[in-house]
C-alpha positions, 0 to 999 in steps of 0.5 A: 043695685038698682035694676036700671044700673044693672042693665046699664052695666050689662049693656056696656059689657055687651058692647065690649064683647065680654058678654052677649045676649042669648034668649032671655039671658047672657053668655060669655062673649067672643072677646072674653073667650079670645082674651082668656085663650090668648092669656093661657100659656101655650105649654099649659094648653099643650099639656092639656090636649096632648093625651087626646091628640096622641090617642087620635094619632095612634088610632088613625096612624097619622100625624095630628096637629093643633093650632090657635088664634093669636092676635091676627095670626093662627099658630100651629103649636102642637103636632103629634105623630102616631106611636110617638113617631116610631113609624115616621110620617109628615111633620108640619112646621110649627108657628104661623100658618098660611091662609090656605092651610086647613088649620087656619081655615078651620079657625078663621071661617068662624070669625067676624068678617072684619077680623077674618079679613085681618087674619087672612091679610096677615097670613098673606103678608107672611106667606106671599107665595101661599096667599089665597087667590085674590087675597081672600077665601071664596064664599063657597069654601066658607059655606062648605067649611061651615056646613061640614065643620071641616076645612081641607087643604089638598096639595095647595101648600105642598103638592104631595101633602094633604090635611083637614081640620075642624074647629074646637068649641070653647065656651060653645064658641068656634074660631079660637082653636083647631085640630086636624090630621096631615099626611101624604095627599094620596092617603088623606084624600082617600081616608079623610071621610072615614076619619073625620068622625074620629077627629070630631070626637077628639075635638069634643073631648078637647073642648071639655078638657080645655074648659076645665083648664083655662 
């Protein structure tokens, strides 16, 4: 293939978001990563990450959850209780999450601003009583989440409930999958700084596992 043709094809793929330029070479683009994850059956993804989440739940004694980007929605698709639920605990609802939820924040802060706006608008429309103030996330909260790698929700969705979440890297990219811990607000606010390293390690394990799955 002529070199000029190869460069033209690469340029077209770059414009489509299938690949992106990194230094002298290319890597998988955000759009392709998003398409692959969206096409992955939820049951397959759930089965792949369940062991890691159960281990984290048992280790922390808390309910652990996972959420994924699906179009302009962020859906919580898996929740795991410590000791298979024998000890009880907080059980968050499955499905679309409001924009103030830590699972949602941990994902959409990594999205391009135009897509982030669409995700927040979709969430605010579904959950008007739980909409972000002024319909958007504060710049300071975006910066804080990006800096610490964790999003929090302490009493915003429910005054008695607290949660925190982090994004899971997929193909070295963020903004598609998140995991976190939820519990009583008092407990989570008191222990989340001590627990987040365990959540971070779990996210790394899931990143490796999902890379082999999707």
